BATORVO-617982 format. One record per residue (C-alpha): residue in three letters; z, x, y. Coordinates in steps of 0.001 Angstrom, whole numbers, padded with zeros to 6 digits, always signed. Each point is the difference from the previous one (the first is absolute). Example, Ala and Ser with C-alpha at 12.3 -4.5 7.8 and 13.67 -1.06 7.14 Angstrom:
ALA+007800+012300-004500;SER-000660+001370+003440;
END
This chain:
MET+056539-062020-139039;GLN-000547-000276-003763;ASN+001271-003591-000090;TRP-002242-000982+002903;ILE-003040+001571-001686;THR+000577-001705-003338;GLU+000692-003380+001615;PHE-003202+000265+002044;MET-002000+000864-003109;GLU+001508-002872-001967;GLN-000920-002418+002777;PHE-003552+001158+000702;GLY-001145+001473-003332;TYR-003193+002060+000115;PHE-000259-000275+003792;GLY+003595+001196+000326;ILE-000769+003016-002197;PHE-003151+000762+002003;LEU+001838-000202+003328;MET+003042+002004-001136;ILE-002139+002822-001363;ALA-002167+000055+003129;LEU+003158+000295+002120;GLU+001376+002662-002355;ASN-003025+002168+000731;VAL+000375-000335+003761;PHE+003824+000189-000083;PRO+000869+002412-002865;PRO+003757-000851+000006;ILE-000945-003241-001788;PRO+000221+001055-003702;SER-003135-000662-002033;GLU+002066+000629-003137;VAL+001972-003200+000622;ILE-003119-002036+000771;LEU-001976+001153-003027;THR+002723-000050-002655;PHE+001291-003376+001183;GLY-003589-001235+000082;GLY-000286+001070-003640;TYR+003208-001827-000839;MET-001288-003137+001740;THR-002865-000129-002495;THR+002595-000728-002716;ILE+001667-002926+001796;SER-002816-001581+001987;GLY-003694-000808-000140;LEU-000945+003399+001468;SER-001985+002380-002199;VAL+000142+003797-000234;VAL-003678+000220+000982;GLY+000533-002297+002977;VAL+003031+001954+001218;VAL-001863+003309-000341;ILE-003006-001360+001910;ALA+002156-001454+002785;ALA+002043+003202+000291;THR-003070+002237-000010;ALA-001762-002115+002625;GLY+003079+000098+002226;SER+000440+003730-000485;VAL-003614+000787+000850;CYS+000195-002277+003050;GLY+003047+001895+001274;ALA-001662+003340-000739;VAL-003060-001007+002040;ILE+002243-000815+002973;LEU+001549+003473-000129;TYR-003438+001550-000495;GLY-001055-001723+003233;ILE+003038+001437+001782;GLY-001034+003418-001276;LEU-003470-000482+001489;LEU+001621-000566+003399;LEU+001928+003262-000429;ASP-003086+002071-000724;VAL-000380+003756+000327;GLU-001237-000213+003591;ARG+003206-001751+001074;LEU+002040+002580-001890;GLU-001862+002765+001817;LYS+001123-001450+003339;ILE+003588-000178-001230;ILE-000176+003592-001270;ASP-001495+001210+003281;LYS+002978-001508+001824;TRP+002878+000642-002392;GLY-001340+002525-002501;ARG+001669+003006+001620;PHE+003398-001627-000501;LEU-000750-001084-003567;ARG-001703+003308-000814;VAL-003023-001928-001240;THR-003597+000783+000965;ARG-003309-001808-000232;GLU-000897+002324-002854;ASP+002958-001334-002001;ILE-001280-003540+000509;TYR-003502+000984-001100;LYS+001343+001686-003154;ALA+002070-003036-000930;ASP-002945-002313+000643;ALA-002330+002201-002086;TRP+002525+000021-002862;PHE+000235-003782+000040;ASP-003786-000298+000136;LYS-000164+002061-003201;TYR+002919-001417-001992;GLY+000772-003228+001823;TYR-001442-002487-002490;TRP+002096+001216-002924;THR+002985+000408+002304;VAL-000287-003679+000916;PHE-000354-000969-003666;PHE+003104+001825-001227;CYS+002110-000711+003082;ARG-000474-003742-000536;MET+002427+000436-002907;VAL+002682+001844+001994;PRO+002721-001986+001829;LEU-000183+000094+003828;ILE-003017+002322-000020;ARG-002057-002735-001710;SER-000049-001898+003281;LEU-000162+002806+002539;ILE-002881+001874-001660;SER-002434-002528+001467;ILE+000642+001318+003519;PRO-001283+003580-000531;ALA-002895-001502-001970;GLY-000999-001910+003130;MET+000658+002974+002260;SER-002394+002148-002029;ASN-002656-002757+000162;MET-000088-000232-003780;LYS-002964-002081-001124;PHE+001364-003533-000054;SER-001716-001104-003216;LEU+001406+002969-001923;PHE+003406-000503+001604;LEU-000002-003566-001332;ILE-001031+001120-003498;PHE+002669+002705-000365;THR+002677-002082+001702;THR-000705-002999-002222;ALA-000066+002135-003156;GLY+003330+001688+000708;THR+001581-003252+001126;LEU-001221-001862-003067;ILE+001646+002482-002367;TRP+003327-000181+001890;ASN-000082-003797+000081;ILE-000982-000500-003638;VAL+002764+002281-001262;LEU+002804-001583+002044;VAL-001126-003608-000489;MET-000335+000443-003763;VAL+003382+001731-000204;GLY+001548-002863+001988;ALA-001575-002512-002364;ALA+001139+001950-003071;VAL+003665+000324+000971;GLY+000279-003542+001407;GLU+003438-000708+001449;SER+000846+003699-000087;TRP-002620+000754+002677;GLU+002726+001176+002398;ASP+000829+002833-002408;ILE-003541+001283+000494;VAL+000463-000183+003770;HIS+003124+002142-000399;TYR-001929+002680-001896;MET-002834-000191+002520;ASP+002546+000548+002781;ILE+001045+003217-001734;TYR-003663+001032-000296;SER-000525-000827+003688;ASN+003065+001984+001107;ILE-001129+003028-001992;THR-003456-000348+001546;TYR+001446-000187+003509;ALA+002101+003095-000657;VAL-003006+001947-001286;ILE-002078-001099+002991;GLY+002794+000979+002388;VAL+000378+003453-001555;GLY-003772+000414+000023;ILE-000219-000846+003707;VAL+002817+002409+000894;LEU-001590+002779-002081;PHE-003426-000655+001519;LEU+001381+000118+003554;PHE+001944+003176-000761;LEU-003062+001793-001374;PHE-002235-001393+002744;PHE+002168+001189+002877;ARG+000730+003345-001664;ARG-003726+000618-000276;LYS-000391-000984+003640;ARG+002646+002510+001088;LYS-001615+002779-002001;SER-003429-000726+001477;
END
C-alpha cells in the first residue's frame, strides 16, 4: 500500500495529497503518517512547498472528517434509542446510558475532537460521535481544523527535515500507533469490565 500511495502522490502532487488524506479519514487503515512525511520529503525534490502540502493535507482531512460527521448525524440519538429498545437487554445498555454518554460529549466534545485529531485511528473516527451528538457544525470545523493542522504541520515539516530518511519517521510513527492501539484496546476492555460490573451490581 505504501508504494501505491507514494506513486499516486508523485503523479498528482497536491491533488494526490488531498485525495489520499481525505480517503485516510474515511478509511483509517490508510496511514496518514506515510502521506504526510512523504509529502514533506517531496518538497525537497519537487516544486511542492511545505505550506502547499500542509494546506492540501488539511483540506483533505477536513473534507473526510465532514463526511464522517454526516454519517454520525444519520446515526443520531433517536436511532440509537430504537436500537437500545430492541437489543439493549442483551447488551445490558439502557437509554439512560445513551443520554449520559451524549451529555458527556456535549460538555467535553469540542476539546475531545481537538486532541483526538492527533491520535492515530481515533483521529478519523471521532467525527462520528461528534455528528451523533449534533455538535454545532461551525465549532466542529474549527476544532477539527485546529487539531488537524497541528498534526499535519509536525509530520510534513519532519518529513521535509529528514529528506530521504522519511521512512525512518514512518517506522517510529508505526511504533507510536501500535502503542496507541494497545492503550485504546486496554481502555475499552477496562471500560466494558467496569460498565458490566456496575450493571450487575445495580
